[in-house]
N, C-alpha and C positions, 0 to 999 in steps of 0.2 A: 348318785347318778354320775356316770362316767362322762367326761368331757368329749365333745365332738371333735374328731380329727380336723374337720374343715375349719373350726374355730381356732384350733392351734395353728394351722397353716396361716390363717389370717393374721394372728398375732405375730408370727415369725416374719411375715411380709411387712407388717407395720414397723417392726423394729430392726429391719435388715441394715439400716444405716449405723446401728450402734456398734457393730463389729461382726465377728464370725458367729452367726446364730445357728443353734441346733436345738433339738428337743429329744427327749427320751420318755417313753411311756413307763410310768412307775405306779403300780398298785391301781391301775385303772384311770389314773390321772397323768399329768405331764409335768416334767421339769424342763424349764427353758434355760439354755446355756448361752452365755455371751463370752467369747474368747476363752472357753473351757471352764468357766465358773457358773455355777447355778445362781441365776439372778432372780428367778421368778418361778412360780408354780401356777399351773392352770388346773383348777378344781371346780367341778360343777359349772363349766363354761364361764368362769370368772378368772381374771388375771390378778394374781397376788405377787407383788414385787417385794423382795427382801428389803427390810428397812435399814437404811444407813444414815449417818449424820449428813452427808452431802445430799443424799436423796431427800431427806426431810427438809433441808433448807431450800432445795429446788422446788418441791411441790407446795411449800408453804402450808397449806391446809389440805389434809387428806383423810379419807376414811380408812380405818384400820380394822382388820378382822382376821381371825385365824383361818387358814385355808382348809383345815380339817380339824376335827375335834382333838383337843390336846396340844395343838400347835401354837407357837408364839404368833402374835399378831403380825401381819404383813400389810403393806400398803395395798388397799383394794382399789384397783383402777376401774373406773366406770366409763363415763362418757369420753374422758380424755383418751381412751384407747383409739378413737378415730382420728386423733391428732398425731399423725405420723412423726412430725418433728419433735413434739413434746415427749411422746412415749419413748422414742429412740434416745433422746437426751437423758431421760430418767434411767433407762437401762444402761446406757453408756457410763454414767457417773456412778451408778450402783456397782457395776462390774469393776470399775477402777478401784473402788474402795474395799471390795471383798478380797480376802486372801485366796491364793491358789489352793486347789484341793490338795490334801496330803496324798503322797504317793501310796498306792496300794501295795501291801506286802504280797510278794509272790508265794504261792504254795509250792512246796516241794512235793514231788510224787511220794505218796505213802504217808504224808503228814496229815494230822487231824486238825481241823479248824475249830 
């Protein structure tokens, strides 16, 4: 089941204090970006935050589940999603701990990828 864009907008509104927030539709679901880094996924109208050491110490106890079959477990955010301060802080510290994405190689005209 694909996630509802209204739910994704709600999440982005809840975490807007964490930094520069954006989202991108991917395979019928959504990647959530904070300051250019993928920090979370929205799958089946659920928020899955990438696990980090700092995030784990902040949340203390959290449910973990894979966002899609075959994926590594992420922090599954349930009721705490409605706590704007808490979820913004989690996204912020998660983003600070994650590396910047690797630059994409540009394709030259006529080259095969």
